[in-house]
N, C-alpha and C positions, 0 to 999 in steps of 0.2 A: 311227612314233614322232613324226615331226614334227607330225602331226595332233593328237596328244595334247598337245604343247607349245602349239600354237595354241589348243586348247580351254582349257587351263589359263590361258593369257594372256588370252583373252577373258573367262573366268570371273573372273579377278582384276580386270580393268577394270570389269566389271559390279559386282562387290562393292565396289570403291573408289568408284564412282559412287553406289551405294546408301548407303554410309557418308556421303558428302558431302551427299546429300539429307537423310538422317536428322539430320546435324549442323545443317544449315540449318533444318530443322523445329524442332529443339530450341531454337536461338537465337531463332527467331520466336515460339515458344510462351513462352519466358521473357520476351520483350519485351511480348507481349500481356498476360501475367499481371502483369508489373510495372506496366504502364499501368493496368490495371483496379484493382490494389491501391492505386496512388497516387490514383486517382479516388475510391475508396471512403474512403480515409483523409482526403482533403481535405474530404469532406462531414461527417466526424465532428468533434465538438468535443473535440479533444485538446489537452493542454498539452505544452510542450516540457520536456525534462529539467531545464533551467535554472530554469524557472518552478516546477516541482515541488520542486526542491531549495530554492529561496528560500522557498516557503510552508512547507515542512517545517522549515526553520531558524526561521522566525517562530513556528511552533507550539511548538517546543521552548523557545524563549525565553519565550513567553507562559506555558507550563506552569511553568517555573522561577520566573518572577515571581509566579505564582499561589501556588505553594508557599511562597515567602518571605513573601508577604502573609498567608497563612493562619497561618504561625508567629508573625508579628508580632501579628496580631489575638488569637491565643490567649494570647500573653504579656500583652498589654494587658488582656484580659478577666480573666485570673487576677490581675493586679495591681489591678484596679478592684473586685474583689469584696471586700466588707467582711469582715474577720476576725471571725467569730462564734464565741463559745464556747458550748457547750451547757451549760445549767444546768438543774438539776432544778426543776420547779415546786414551790412550797411545798405541803406536804401539807395537805389539808383536815382541819379538826378534826372528829372524829366526835362526833355528838350522839346521846345516848341518850335515848330517851323514857322518862319516868317512868311507871310503871304507876299508874293511878288506881283 
């Protein structure tokens, strides 16, 4: 009986050591992956979230100004057009040729 307990104790020690090694490998793999990802991202031409939001706000403001100016131009153009009334052209007189 005691040999079985020793075997189980040894097996549990080996298993806990293996789990410790696996945990260490996991931490090391995460560190390597994080370092590679940071290196890749640092070479890319990316903008920060703040810069993106600033440019987005500028684009929205420009679009609103553009729409306001378009409406103003349409108003000015409609006011500048001369009011024309359509008149019928005078009817041409019919000429009849006399028979000779």
